[in-house]
N, C-alpha and C positions, 0 to 999 in steps of 0.2 A: 370683271368677267361679263361675257355676254349674258343677257337675261338675268343679270345679277346686280341688284341695286345695292351699292356700297353704303356703309354706315354714316349717318349723322347722329351726333351724340346728344344725350340728355344726362348731364353729370352734376351731382350735388357733392360738394367737397367740404370736408370738415375743417374749420379754421382753428388755428392756434392763437393764443393771446399774444399781443405784440409786447415788445420790451421798451416802449417809448415812455413809460411811467407818466403818461399824461402830458408830456412836453409838447407833442404835436397831435393834432386832431384832423389834419387834412386828409382827403381821400387819395392824394397822389403818392402816398408812402407805399413802397414795395413791401408787402408782407403777406403771410398766408391769409387767404380769405375763403369764405364759403361761396364757391363759384358754381353757377348753373350754366352749362352750355346747352343752348336750345337748338332744336332741329330747325332747319330752314327749308327743307324739302321733305317729301315723303320719307318716313323713317327707312333707313337702310338696314342691312343685316350683315353679320359676319360669322360668328364663332362656330357653333356646332352645325356643320353643313349637312344638308340632307338632299339627295338627288331626287328631282321630280321632273318627269317628262324630258329627260336628257339635258336638263339645265341644272343649276345649283340654286337651292334656296337655303336660308340659314337663319340662325338666331344667336344672339349673345347668350353666353352661359354664365350663371352666377360664379364668381371667382375668377373670371378672365381678368388678366392684368395687362394694362397698357403702360406705356411710358409717355410722360409729357416733358417738353423742354421749351424754354423761352427761346425765341428766334432772334432776339436782339439783346444787346447789353443793357440791362436795366439796373439802376442802382450800383453801377460799376461791377456787376456780376451777371453770369448766366445761371439759370436754375433748371433743375430737372427733378423728376420724382415719378411716382406711380399713381395710377388710377385703377380701381377695382370694380368690376361689374357686380351689382348687388342682386340682380334677378336674371332668370332665364327667360328672355323675351326678345322680340325683334328690336325693341328700343328699351334701354336699361338706364338706371341711374348708376353713376360711378362716384366713388368716394376717395378722398385723398387730400393731402395738404398741398395746396398750390400757391406758389409765390407769384403775385401778379399785381398790376395796377392798370388804370385805364389805357386802352389802345394797344396793350401788349398783344403780340401774336404768339401763339403756342403751337408747337408741333405736337401731334397726337399720333402715337405709333403702336401698332399691334403686329405681332406679339410683343410683350415686354422685351426690351433689350438692355443688356448690361454693357454693351460695347459703345454706347453713345458718348462721343467726345464733345462737350459743350463748347470747347474753344474753337473748333472748326465745323461743328454741326454734322458730323458724319457718323454712321453706324454700319454694322456689318450684318448681312443676311447670309445664313448658312443653308445649303441644300443637302448637306450630308445627313446620314442616319434616317432618311425617310424610309417608311416601311410599306408604302404602296396603298395604305388604307385611308379612307376618307376621314375618320375621326382624328387620326394623327396629323394629317395634313391640315385639318381645320384648326387644331389647337396650336400647332408649332410652325407651320409653313405657309399659311395663308396671310402673307405680309400685306398690310394695308396702312395707308398714311393719310393724314389730314391736317388742316390748319384751322385753328379757332382764333377769333379776335375778341378781346375783352372790350365790351361796349360801355358799361357803367360800373362804378364801384361806390361802396359806402365804407364806413370804418371796418365792417366785418364781412360784407358780402360783395359779390360781383356777378354780372351777367355777361355771357359771351355767346356768339353764334359761330357755327362752322362756316368757313368761307365757301367751301364747295363740299359735295359728297366726298367721303373718304374714297381713295383710289387704291385698287389692287396693283401691286408692283410687279407681280410675276404672272406667268401663264400656267394655268392648271390644265393638264391633259389626262383624260381617262383612256388608257391604252387597253386594247384587246388584241390578242395575237392569234392568228389562225395558221395551221400547218398546210401549205400548198401541196405537199406530197401525200396528204391524207384527206383530200377533198375539202380543204379549208375547214377542217375540224378545229374547234377552239383548243388552244393550248392551256393546260392547267398550270399557270405560272407560279413558280416558287421564288425565283429571283430574276432580276433584270439589270443589265448594264447598258448605259446610253453613252454614246460618244459622237463627235462630229466625224463624218467622212468614212472612216475605216475602223477595223478592229483595233488598230494601233493608235487611234486618235484619243481625244480627251474631251471633257465637258466641264464648264466652270463649277467648282465646288462651293463658291461663295460669291457674293456681290457686295458692292459698297453703295450706300445711299447718302447723298449730301443734302441736308435738310434746309440749309440757309439760302433758299430761293423760293419762288412761288410754288404752290402745290402742283400746278400743271407742268412745271419744269422738273419736278423730282422724279428720278428714274433709278432703277437698280442697274448698276454698271458691273458686268461680269469681269472676272479676272482676265488679265492679259494672256494671250495664247502661250507664252513661254511658261506661265505659271500652271495652267491646267493641262498642258500637253501630256498625253499618255496617262492622264488621271480620269478614268471613267466615272460617271455618276452611277454608283452601285446601290441597288435597292433589294432588300430581302424581306419578303412578306412573312408575317407570323404563321400564315397557313396558305397553302396553294389555292388559287382561284382562277376560274374561267370568266368571272363576272366583270373584271376590269381592274387595272392597276392605276392608282391615282398618283400623279407626279407633278410637283411644282418645278418649273423650269424658268431660267432667265431669258427674257425676250431678247431679240436682236442677236448679235454675235457675228463673227467673221470666220467661217471655216476655211481651211487652207485650200480646198479644191472644190470643183463643181458648184460654182456660184454664178454662172453666166446668166441664169434666168431669174436671179434675185432671191431664190429660195435657198435655205440651208439644207445640206444633206446630213441625215442622221443615220448612225449605225446602231443596231440593237442586237444584243446577245441575250437569249432567254433560256432559262433552265426550268424544266417542269418538275413535278413531284417525284418522278422516277429517276431524275438525274440526267435526262436527255437534254441536249443543247441544240437550240435553233438560232439561226441568224437571219437578219433581214435589214433592209434600208428603206428610208422614206425621205421625201423632200417637203419642206414646209417653211412658212414664215410664221414665227411666234409673235403674237401681238400682246402687249401689256394688258392685263386685266381680263383676257379671254378665258372661257372654259371651252375646251375642244374635246370632242369624241374622235378617237383615231383607231381604226382597225389596221393592223400591220401584218402583212404576209411574210411568213418566215418558213424556213425549210432546214 
């Protein structure tokens, strides 16, 4: 996100005892180890997002769960597991049992995913069930990804560094809607539907991330048009608001019409707390990792 430094991790992971019964003592054995992933740049942030000066600042929250996965076949197996944040702070310790040895590369994924397939290194991002609030987006939809390299190991411990800052895979937009027929008065938004192009269009409900490449090449790829056609991204807020609706969107995309200037055309249908419906359009290019403030004219 713009003005938003993504996380580098400091993780302490609890090791399990090995089953080698003293037969091997080398440090090249793949087994659970007490791993420390050290920061390599200014600590980044993620979890409980808080808006300041029209940008996003953030902090990890105790109990945040991430997924780790080995990026190559080690010991004839791929491994995955979970890491859990221990403190609420911009930089936190994480604990979990990690299978590793020297030079292994580990994918680090937030939020935790149960869809990760270790055989091909892909997992699924879901955009459905967003409620337009910042806390829900922070906990469930602010997808970030990073790679750590194990540098040194002993019998029971290991050290690693993040190869780069963790990157945000989606675009976060803070939408405000104004009624052009009422002097651009703010609309008290209760629900929102987003699609490409027209009221009959659709927008990706999910995306796939393929991890087995370099971090800079990892992107969220939205569903094919034939899959999301006529399926709008629907958002219902717990309470109506004029202050802004926060939505995570897949960057890129290929709408069916109106693409001659390189921008995507979006169609919005907004319902207020009295049940009135407003519609409007906008054109934009969504950039991975950006936080965007957008005021949309509707009528």
